[in-house]
N, C-alpha and C positions, 0 to 999 in steps of 0.2 A: 336279209334284213335292210329295213330302212335306216337309215340316221339322221338325226334330228335337223339337221341341215334339208333334207329330202322333203320335209312338212312347209319349209318357209317359202311364200311367195313374197320378194319385193315389186312394192311395184311403182314403176318407173312414171312418178306424177314428178315430170318437170316438163318446162316450157321450149327447151332445145334438146335438137338431137347430141350437141356436144356434153350438155349436163347427163343423159341417159347414158353416153359412151364412156362417161367416167365412173358411172356408178354402176356397168356392168364391168367394166374390169377389173374396179376392184372389191367388187364382188362375186365375184365370177365361179370364186371356188366354196362359197358362204353361206349357198341357196340352192333350192333348188327349180325357181321358176323363176322368173322375171315376167313383171304383168305389166303390157301397154294396155293403157286406157286411151279413149276419148283425145286428148290433149295432144299427146305425144304423134298418135298414129293420124290425126290430121294435120300435123305438120309434117311429119316424116314418111309416114305410111310404111311400104314396106323395106324401104331400106335399113330402120332400126332392127327387123325382125331377122336380117339378114344379119347385120351388125352381131347379134348374143349367137345365133347358131353360128359364127364363125370366130366369139373370142370366149365362147366358153361353152359346158360340159351344159350350163343349166334348159331348161325346155323353156317354152313362151307360152304365156295364158293371154290371151286378145281377147280383152274385156272393154265388148264396144257398146256390151248391152242390148242387142238388134229388138227392135221392136217395132212390127209394119204391118201389112195385109203377108197371108202365106206366101203368095208367089214369090212376092220383094225379099222377103227373107232369105226364100231357099236359094234366090239366086245369088244373093250377097255370100251366105255360108258355103255355096259350092266353089267362089271365088276366095273365100278364107281360106278353104279346106287345099288348096294349092301352095299356101304360105310354108306349111309344117310348120305349124303351133297345135300344142298338144291339147288345148283347150280353149274354147271362145263362149260366149255368154247371149244368153237371150233372156229380155224379160217373159215371166211366166204373166201374161196379159189377158184379155180377151178371152182367146180361143185356146184348144188342146190344136185347134188346126196349123197354126203358126207353129207351134215347138214343133210338129210333127213334120212341115215341113224345113223346118232346120235342123233335124238329123235327116231327113233324104237328103236334102242339098249335102252336106257335110261328107256323105259316100264313104263315111269309116271311117276317114281318116282323122278326125278332131272331135275331141270327148266335148258333145254341148251340155253345158252349164244354166239352170233356168234359175233365176234371179228369182225370189222368192219375195221378201221386205227387206227394202235395203234399213241397212243397221244402222242410219242417222234416222230412220221413221222412227214415232214414237205413238203412244195410244189415240193421242188429240189428233195428229197429223190423220190417221185415220179419217178420225170423227168430221175433221172439216172437208176431209175430198168426198164425208160422202156415204160413207162403210158401214152397216146394218150396227147395233151395238154390240152383237154378240159376233160381230168381227174385229175391231178396235177394243173391243173389255176384253178380249183375249186372244192375242197377237200368236200364239201359239196357233192355235184351231186356226190363223187367216196361213201362218206358215206352213205346215202341216195338210192343207187342201190343195196349196198349189204345189207344194211337193210332191203330191198322188199326182195330180195334173201332169207334171213332168214326168215321172214314172212311166205312167203310161203312156203317155207321148214316145219314150227310147231315150228319154236323155241320159247321158251318165254318172249325173247327180244334178246338185242345186248348192247355190248360193244361200248360207243362211249365217244367223249367230251362232257364236258358239253354245249359247244357251236352248238349241233348237236340234242340236245335233243329236243328241242320244236318243231322241224320240224317232228323230227321222229315220238312225238306224235300225231302231228295233221295230220301229211300222213296214221299211222297204227294203233292209235286207243290209249287208253289212259291204256289200259291193256297190251299193249308190252310194255315190261320193257327199261328202258335205265339205264344202268348201266356205271358210268362217275366216270374213274380215269381223271390222271393230277388235282385233285383240291387242291385248295394253297388257305389257308386262309390270306387276305392280309398282316396280321402282319408276314407273312413267307415268303413271296416271297424272293428271291435274286439274283443277277446278275447272280449266276452260273446255275441257272435253267436249268435243262434238259431236262422239258418237254417242246412239242412247242406251246399247245394249251390247256390252262389253264383256270381254273374259279376258282372262289368263293365257298363256301358251297350255299352260301344263292341264288346266282347266277345257279346254276346248279338247283337247285329246284326248285326255283321259275319258271325256262326254263321248268319244267315237269320230272326233273330227280327222279328216285325210290330209287339209292342208291348212294353213293360216297366211292370210293375208296381213303381210307385218311392214307398215311403210314407218309413220313418222319414229316410233320407238328404235330406228337403223337409222333412218338419213339423219336425224333430230340430235344423234349421239354424237360426243367428241370425238369419237373412233365408231364409225358404222361397220367397221369389218368386226371390230372387238364384239358390239352389241351383237351381231348375228348369232358371235360365236357362244355369246352367254343362252342367249335363246335358244338354240341351239340344244346347250348342255341343258337348261330348263326341258324341253322335249323329252330328252335321253332318261331324264332321271325318273319319268313316269312311262316308258314303253314297256 
């Protein structure tokens, strides 16, 4: 049975490999995965992934959000598949062919997660970007359409908000993963919040989320390890 900490993905959103290593050592037994994003990967590349593998039992979520022509994405994913990461992300963009190329390039060694709509995006953003009213007036409609494309392409799951996880599970099955950023425990939400579609850990897991990306509530805590334990306990209360 999964424990509360197994649901937690901690993003290493820091500028240096030394800072990342400090968090890996501090939270090695407190989270299920460490997320390596663009900033850290551009700075440190595979070195930080190898460090995570050798200094913790946590797995790696490589969040590069690939978006390019199918051939380029497929080749990039083939290189990623050699890094031993659990998951990697690709934008659900213009074509299903790009997603299929990512899945093929992964060679079954890494789970491909399609990014539906970023949790920082609101309806006005989509309107400004030129989307039709039925897409920006109903964000769930947009997310579900993209999730279905990811599912048809063979992706392991999608990145979505906790607000959409339940519908994704109902429509696409319990084995199709829902990975949810925009997670904020009630005791951490502030008026300066820049995420638009947020949920608490308990709400997201109850809705069917398989993994929760939780950064600032842990990173900005006076004691990050205790904050992670508190979140894990909240998750376990609803399992």
